[in-house]
Legacy VTK file of the C-alpha trace (Angstrom):
# vtk DataFile Version 3.0
C-alpha trace
ASCII
DATASET POLYDATA
POINTS 138 float
-11.300 10.406 7.140
-12.918 7.975 4.746
-11.431 4.952 2.961
-13.256 3.867 -0.165
-12.644 2.055 -3.440
-10.660 4.202 -5.863
-12.361 4.923 -9.161
-11.251 6.095 -12.601
-11.910 9.733 -11.636
-9.269 9.389 -8.884
-6.369 8.323 -11.103
-5.029 11.815 -11.860
-5.068 12.746 -8.175
-3.427 9.459 -7.159
-0.684 10.123 -9.685
-0.189 13.615 -8.260
0.019 12.478 -4.635
2.509 9.669 -5.326
6.019 11.168 -5.576
7.301 8.164 -7.537
4.563 8.378 -10.183
5.865 11.795 -11.229
9.119 10.212 -12.442
8.061 6.656 -13.266
5.904 5.759 -16.242
5.685 2.216 -14.845
4.198 3.448 -11.554
1.715 5.663 -13.375
0.666 2.739 -15.561
0.384 0.480 -12.507
-1.874 2.919 -10.670
-4.283 2.996 -13.607
-4.246 -0.814 -13.795
-4.774 -1.239 -10.041
-7.735 1.124 -10.079
-9.212 -0.544 -13.178
-8.929 -3.982 -11.574
-10.688 -2.815 -8.406
-7.649 -3.484 -6.190
-7.074 0.106 -5.060
-8.538 1.814 -1.998
-8.279 5.567 -1.528
-8.200 7.524 1.717
-9.632 10.998 1.762
-9.731 13.760 4.332
-12.318 16.492 3.877
-12.773 15.423 0.257
-9.040 15.489 -0.590
-7.303 12.247 -1.527
-4.491 11.644 0.938
-3.280 8.128 0.151
-3.996 4.783 -1.387
-3.432 1.079 -0.888
-3.408 -1.819 -3.331
-4.262 -5.406 -2.414
-4.282 -8.066 -5.092
-4.549 -11.876 -5.011
-1.484 -12.632 -7.143
1.098 -13.590 -4.505
1.048 -17.353 -5.017
-2.759 -17.140 -4.915
-2.697 -15.139 -1.690
-3.600 -11.534 -0.918
-0.647 -9.156 -1.160
-0.550 -5.526 -0.066
1.529 -4.288 -2.963
1.396 -0.592 -2.232
0.523 1.666 0.655
1.235 5.286 -0.194
0.394 8.388 1.813
0.954 11.807 0.278
3.855 13.579 1.995
1.606 16.448 3.133
-0.740 14.006 4.921
1.749 11.749 6.691
1.599 11.051 10.443
-2.194 11.491 10.571
-3.301 7.841 10.744
-3.945 7.455 7.022
-1.550 4.540 6.601
-3.181 2.868 9.598
-6.681 3.348 8.116
-5.584 1.944 4.752
-3.976 -1.073 6.418
-7.125 -1.702 8.480
-9.147 -1.620 5.244
-6.758 -4.106 3.619
-7.010 -6.464 6.595
-10.793 -6.119 6.897
-11.373 -6.823 3.200
-10.713 -10.525 3.795
-11.605 -11.292 7.435
-9.447 -14.084 8.791
-7.338 -14.269 5.633
-3.592 -13.840 5.770
-2.237 -10.700 4.151
1.298 -10.625 2.787
3.331 -7.506 2.088
6.876 -6.247 1.719
8.841 -3.085 2.271
12.390 -1.902 1.944
14.557 -2.321 5.009
15.049 1.460 4.975
11.292 2.128 5.306
11.106 2.385 9.096
7.609 3.981 9.170
6.111 1.024 7.257
8.014 -1.535 9.330
6.708 0.149 12.502
3.144 0.160 11.184
3.337 -3.525 10.337
4.706 -4.304 13.807
1.771 -2.447 15.414
-0.583 -4.808 13.572
1.330 -7.944 14.495
2.859 -8.681 11.105
5.762 -11.123 11.234
8.868 -10.879 9.096
9.043 -13.983 6.924
12.039 -13.415 4.673
14.181 -11.099 2.627
14.871 -10.505 -1.056
18.217 -9.024 -1.997
18.941 -7.084 -5.171
15.623 -5.401 -6.011
16.878 -2.033 -4.748
20.648 -2.195 -4.511
21.790 -1.914 -0.900
18.227 -1.827 0.486
16.812 -5.361 0.916
13.096 -6.028 0.519
11.635 -7.514 3.708
8.654 -9.872 3.407
5.909 -9.846 6.077
2.642 -11.616 6.733
-0.254 -11.024 9.066
-1.811 -13.555 11.352
1.261 -15.507 12.412
LINES 1 139
138 0 1 2 3 4 5 6 7 8 9 10 11 12 13 14 15 16 17 18 19 20 21 22 23 24 25 26 27 28 29 30 31 32 33 34 35 36 37 38 39 40 41 42 43 44 45 46 47 48 49 50 51 52 53 54 55 56 57 58 59 60 61 62 63 64 65 66 67 68 69 70 71 72 73 74 75 76 77 78 79 80 81 82 83 84 85 86 87 88 89 90 91 92 93 94 95 96 97 98 99 100 101 102 103 104 105 106 107 108 109 110 111 112 113 114 115 116 117 118 119 120 121 122 123 124 125 126 127 128 129 130 131 132 133 134 135 136 137
């Protein structure tokens, strides 16, 4: 497995591996913007893109892991872990913020393995599924 910066040639494949991008013009547009801004890392296995992560500095001037997506066919193979390690290593010693829906147990478990601490909750983004806020290094 290799994690590397995503480039413009990866956009079509990232769109194909993200199940939400297939039905959301906003997600598709965001992926192109994230790649263009240099905020997107891609994980590949044997040359096939298997997932991506997006870290940007726009959370009150702090780094925020906005997206960590692993293609359904590649889940449970350590790809999410590798992408999270890359996000944490990109800014050694810096705090990384992120969020996930309460219903996303795999992401919550991954964050717990890396010592992320729950810092708060936002109600109403996804009706009936609160957004939990986490940060590293607490």
